[in-house]
C-alpha positions in Angstrom: -39.7 1.8 -10.1 -39.8 5.6 -10.2 -37.2 7.9 -8.7 -39.6 8.8 -5.9 -40.3 5.2 -5.1 -36.6 4.4 -5.1 -36.0 7.3 -2.8 -38.8 6.1 -0.5 -37.5 2.5 -0.4 -34.0 3.8 0.4 -35.4 5.9 3.2 -37.3 2.9 4.6 -34.1 0.8 4.5 -32.2 3.5 6.3 -34.8 3.6 9.1 -34.8 -0.1 9.3 -31.0 -0.2 9.7 -31.2 2.3 12.5 -34.0 0.4 14.3 -32.4 -3.0 14.0 -28.9 -2.0 14.9 -27.7 -2.5 18.5 -27.9 1.3 19.1 -31.5 1.4 17.8 -32.6 -1.6 19.9 -31.0 -0.1 23.0 -32.7 3.2 22.4 -36.1 1.6 21.9 -35.8 -0.6 25.0 -34.5 2.3 27.1 -37.6 4.3 26.2 -39.9 1.5 27.4 -37.9 1.0 30.5 -38.2 4.7 31.5 -41.9 4.7 30.5 -42.6 1.6 32.6 -40.8 2.9 35.6 -42.6 6.3 35.4 -46.1 4.7 35.0 -46.0 2.2 37.8 -43.3 3.2 40.2 -40.0 2.0 41.4 -41.4 -1.4 42.4 -41.6 -2.5 38.9 -38.0 -1.5 37.9 -37.0 -5.1 37.9 -39.9 -5.9 35.6 -38.8 -3.1 33.2 -35.2 -4.3 33.4 -36.3 -7.8 32.5 -38.1 -6.5 29.5 -34.9 -4.6 28.5 -32.9 -7.9 28.9 -35.4 -9.8 26.8 -35.4 -7.1 24.1 -31.6 -6.6 23.9 -29.8 -9.7 25.5 -31.9 -12.6 24.2 -30.7 -13.6 20.7 -33.3 -13.1 18.0 -33.9 -15.9 15.6 -32.0 -15.0 12.5 -34.2 -14.2 9.4 -32.1 -14.0 6.3 -34.9 -12.2 4.4 -35.1 -9.4 7.0 -31.4 -8.9 7.1 -31.1 -8.8 3.3 -34.0 -6.5 3.0 -32.2 -4.1 5.4 -28.7 -4.3 4.1 -29.1 -5.9 0.6 -26.5 -5.4 -2.1 -22.9 -6.5 -1.3 -23.9 -8.0 2.1 -26.4 -10.3 0.3 -23.8 -11.3 -2.2 -21.3 -12.0 0.4 -23.7 -14.2 2.4 -24.5 -16.2 -0.8 -20.8 -16.6 -1.4 -20.3 -18.2 2.1 -23.4 -20.4 2.0 -22.9 -21.6 -1.5 -19.1 -22.0 -1.5 -18.1 -25.6 -2.6 -15.2 -25.7 -0.1 -17.2 -24.5 2.9 -16.6 -26.5 6.1 -18.6 -26.5 9.3 -16.3 -26.3 12.4 -17.3 -26.9 16.0 -15.5 -26.4 19.2 -16.3 -26.1 22.9 -16.2 -22.8 24.8 -14.5 -22.6 28.3 -18.0 -22.9 29.8 -19.1 -25.9 27.7 -21.1 -24.3 24.9 -20.8 -25.8 21.4 -19.6 -23.0 19.1 -19.8 -23.1 15.3 -17.8 -21.4 12.5 -17.7 -21.5 8.8 -14.3 -22.2 7.3 -13.5 -21.3 3.7 -10.0 -22.7 3.2 -7.5 -21.1 0.8 -7.2 -22.4 -2.7 -3.5 -22.8 -1.8 -3.2 -25.8 0.6 0.2 -24.4 1.8 -1.3 -21.1 2.8 -0.6 -20.1 6.5 -2.5 -16.9 6.5 -5.9 -16.6 8.2 -8.6 -13.9 8.4 -11.1 -14.3 11.3 -14.2 -12.3 10.5 -16.5 -11.6 13.4 -20.2 -10.5 12.8 -22.3 -7.8 14.4 -25.4 -7.8 16.7 -28.5 -9.7 15.6 -26.6 -11.3 12.7 -24.6 -14.5 12.0 -21.3 -15.6 10.6 -22.4 -15.9 6.9 -23.1 -12.1 6.9 -19.4 -11.5 7.1 -19.0 -12.9 3.6 -18.6 -9.4 2.2 -15.3 -9.2 4.1 -14.2 -12.8 4.0 -14.6 -12.9 0.2 -12.0 -10.2 -0.3 -9.5 -12.0 2.1 -10.1 -15.2 0.3 -10.5 -14.3 -3.3 -8.3 -11.3 -3.5 -5.6 -12.1 -1.0 -5.7 -15.9 -1.1 -6.2 -16.4 2.7 -8.0 -19.0 4.8 -11.1 -17.4 6.3 -12.8 -18.4 9.5 -16.2 -17.0 10.3 -17.4 -17.7 13.8 -21.0 -17.6 15.0 -21.0 -15.7 18.3 -22.7 -17.4 21.2 -26.4 -17.4 20.8 -26.3 -16.8 17.1 -26.3 -19.0 14.0 -25.4 -22.6 14.8 -23.6 -21.7 18.1 -25.2 -22.6 21.5 -26.1 -19.8 23.9 -29.3 -18.2 25.3 -27.9 -14.7 25.8 -25.9 -12.1 23.7 -22.3 -11.8 24.9 -21.9 -8.2 23.7 -18.2 -8.9 23.3 -17.5 -9.9 26.9 -17.6 -13.7 26.8 -17.2 -13.5 23.0 -13.6 -12.3 23.5 -12.8 -15.5 25.4 -14.5 -17.5 22.7 -12.2 -15.9 20.2 -9.2 -17.2 22.1 -10.6 -20.7 21.7 -10.9 -20.2 18.0 -7.3 -19.0 17.9 -6.3 -22.1 19.7 -8.1 -24.2 17.1 -6.3 -22.5 14.3 -2.9 -22.8 15.9 -3.4 -26.5 16.8 -4.2 -27.0 13.1 -1.4 -24.7 11.8 1.3 -23.6 14.3 2.8 -21.4 11.5 -0.4 -19.4 11.1 -0.4 -15.6 10.6 -3.8 -14.3 11.7 -5.8 -11.1 11.1 -8.9 -10.4 13.2 -11.6 -8.3 11.4 -14.9 -7.4 13.2 -17.8 -5.1 12.8 -19.9 -3.4 15.5 -20.4 -6.0 18.4 -17.8 -8.2 16.6 -15.3 -5.4 16.6 -16.0 -4.9 20.3 -15.3 -8.6 20.9 -12.0 -8.3 19.0 -10.8 -5.2 20.9 -11.6 -6.9 24.2 -9.7 -10.0 23.1 -6.6 -7.8 22.2 -6.6 -6.8 25.9 -6.1 -10.4 26.8 -2.9 -12.4 26.1 -3.2 -13.0 22.4 -0.7 -15.4 20.7 2.1 -13.7 18.7 0.6 -15.3 15.5 -2.2 -12.6 15.6 -0.5 -10.0 13.5 -3.2 -7.4 13.3 -6.8 -6.4 14.1 -9.3 -4.4 12.2 -12.1 -2.8 14.3 -15.0 -1.4 12.2 -17.7 0.5 14.1 -17.0 -0.7 17.6 -18.5 1.0 20.7 -16.2 2.2 23.4 -18.3 1.0 26.3 -21.6 -1.0 26.5 -22.5 0.6 29.8 -22.1 4.0 28.2 -24.2 3.1 25.2 -27.1 2.2 27.5 -26.5 5.1 29.9 -26.7 7.6 26.9 -30.0 6.0 25.7 -31.5 6.2 29.2 -30.4 9.8 29.6 -32.2 10.8 26.4 -35.5 9.5 27.8 -36.1 12.5 29.9 -38.0 11.7 33.1 -37.0 13.6 36.3 -38.8 11.1 38.5 -36.7 8.1 37.4 -33.0 8.7 37.4 -31.2 7.0 34.6 -28.5 5.7 37.0 -31.3 3.8 38.9 -32.6 2.2 35.7 -29.0 1.3 34.7 -28.3 -0.4 38.0 -31.5 -2.4 37.8 -30.6 -3.6 34.3 -27.0 -4.3 35.4 -28.3 -6.6 38.2 -30.6 -8.5 35.9 -27.9 -9.1 33.3 -25.4 -10.2 36.0 -27.8 -12.8 37.3 -29.2 -14.0 34.0 -26.1 -13.8 31.7 -23.3 -13.8 34.3 -21.5 -10.6 33.3 -21.4 -7.0 34.3 -22.5 -4.7 31.4 -20.3 -2.0 32.9 -17.2 -4.1 32.3 -17.9 -4.6 28.6 -15.4 -1.9 27.9 -13.3 -2.1 24.7 -11.8 1.3 25.5 -10.4 -0.1 28.7 -9.2 -3.3 27.0 -7.2 -1.6 24.3 -5.1 0.1 27.0 -3.5 -3.3 27.5 -3.3 -4.2 23.8 -0.1 -5.2 22.0 -1.9 -6.1 18.8 -1.6 -3.6 15.9 -5.1 -2.3 15.3 -6.8 -0.3 12.6 -9.9 1.6 13.7 -12.6 2.3 11.1 -15.8 4.3 11.5 -18.4 5.9 9.3 -18.9 9.6 9.7 -22.7 9.2 9.3 -23.0 6.5 11.9 -26.2 7.1 14.0 -26.0 3.8 15.9 -22.6 4.0 17.6 -21.6 7.6 18.4 -18.8 8.7 16.1 -16.8 10.2 19.0 -16.3 6.7 20.4 -13.7 5.8 17.7 -11.2 8.6 18.5 -11.4 7.6 22.1 -10.7 4.0 21.3 -7.7 5.1 19.1 -6.4 7.4 21.7 -6.6 4.8 24.5 -4.9 2.0 22.5 -1.4 1.2 23.6 -0.5 -0.7 20.4 0.7 0.2 17.0 -2.4 1.8 15.5 -4.1 3.7 12.7 -7.6 5.0 11.9 -9.8 5.6 9.0 -13.0 7.8 8.7 -15.3 7.1 5.7 -17.4 10.2 5.0 -21.1 9.5 4.4 -21.0 6.0 5.7 -23.7 4.8 8.1 -23.2 2.1 10.7 -21.1 -0.8 9.2 -21.6 0.6 5.7 -18.0 1.9 5.2 -17.1 -1.1 3.2 -20.0 -0.4 0.8 -19.7 3.4 0.6 -16.0 3.5 -0.3 -14.6 -0.1 -0.8 -11.5 1.1 -2.6 -10.4 3.3 0.2 -11.5 0.8 2.8 -9.5 -2.1 1.4 -6.5 -0.1 0.4 -6.1 1.1 4.0 -6.6 -2.4 5.4 -4.0 -3.8 3.0 -1.5 -1.1 3.8 -1.9 -1.5 7.5 -1.5 -5.3 7.4 1.6 -5.0 5.2 3.0 -2.6 7.8 2.9 -5.5 10.3 5.3 -7.6 8.1 2.4 -9.8 6.9 2.1 -10.3 3.2 -1.2 -11.0 1.4 0.5 -13.2 -1.2 2.8 -16.2 -0.8 
């Protein structure tokens, strides 16, 4: 393949990443919602909101080939590591509202290990795509790794995307499972994008003391704000973005049972006591870069942050893995949790 063909392929992958990310999907759906409202009047706002709901909040069937085509490289290797690992176990639990939830468990090679990394995936993804992170925790640091499928994704039940809201409660159930199995566990939570939002919202709840640290990579500060920003960019003086937002808010509340304006990691971290490392790529076009400093500033816990120059959404680990993992390791060491036993 020539240099020009390589460049064109890379540009196509970049555009695909933007389009298929949560931010890209929200912007696309917001454009249609404003267009529909403008064309046929306020009476069809509910119809437009239902379209938005279907586009954003109904889980898409996972296609490994599509994900790998977009992200490729280390993400593909990590997924293969999970799905082909000889020690891989399928774990199932019940959520508070009765859903069957699934996770991949890759146990430590050391049967006496009490350290766990819970790696939480992003929007329109599944647990095995966190293999790029879990592999480091397992192979380099010798830890047990648990990779949950968020509700509606992978092998977990669910007909809507939790966006971190119900997922944060589901994480508490996974922590209970770990602690019933191993009361001496020391746990790190590591999530990307929507998975990071779920972790941050969980830290605002009453986490067990065995959770020693959290790593939030590319989280949004507020889902409502993400949607509001997308709607505002669709300039239409006849249809106020606030009206469109309230229409969508009502539809999600009825169909998924939660208020999108309460999906607020930035509010949750004000109650956090879990030491948290905030990471964000400085070339992120999906989740606004300014959201990370707001999360960091609002957090009431021990905290640190890391910018990765040139990194697009959830690509920090690929752009500069040495800096990424050195900072993660240093931060977790600071919480009196060792990577080796």
